[in-house]
N, C-alpha and C positions, 0 to 999 in steps of 0.2 A: 504494500500500500504506500502511496506517495503522500507525504504530509504537506499541507499548504503552508506557504509563507504567511506572515502577518499581513502583508500587502494584498495577497490573494484572498485571505479571509475577509478583509475589509471590502474588497471589490465584490465578493459574493454576497455581502450583507446589503448591497444596494439593490433596489427593486429592478427587475428585468422583465421585459415583455416576452422574452423567449429564453430558453436555457442558455447559459454562458457557453461561448465557443472558445476552444483552445487551439493553438497552432503549434505544431512541432516545427521549429525553425530549421532543423536539419533536413526534413523531408517535405516540408510545406503541406503536410497532411493536416486537415482540420478535424476536430473532434467536438462533440457536444457533451457537456458535463450535466449529468442527472443525479439526483439523490437515488439511493438504492431502492427506496420504495417506489419511486417513479419508474425506474428501470424495470422492476419486477412487474409493475402494472402493465407496462408496454409489452413485455415479453410473454405475458399470459396469452397474448393474441397471435403468437407466432404461427399457430396451427389454423388460424382463421383465414377466410377468403378476403380479408381486408386488402385494399389497394395501398400502394405506397402513400398516396395522397391522404387516404383516410388515417393511416398511421401517423403521418405528419400532423394532421389536424388534431388527433388525440394527444400527441406530444405537446402541441401548442396549448391545448386546453389545460393539460396538466401543469404546464409552466405558468399559465395565468392564475390557476388556483394557488400556486406556491407563492405568488407575490402578495 
């Protein structure tokens, strides 16, 4: 597990309209940071026929509830 720096903790404390995005500067890969409970909620639907757009809408709704 990676521990956040104090600056990162402060940034996460700010209200966000969507999950925070992270960038790996070595590879330029982008990631989305979710709380474990949000991740588990989203992965429950892996076996469902949901489209990518529906999953993204669910992720956005979860992020809005978190703010």
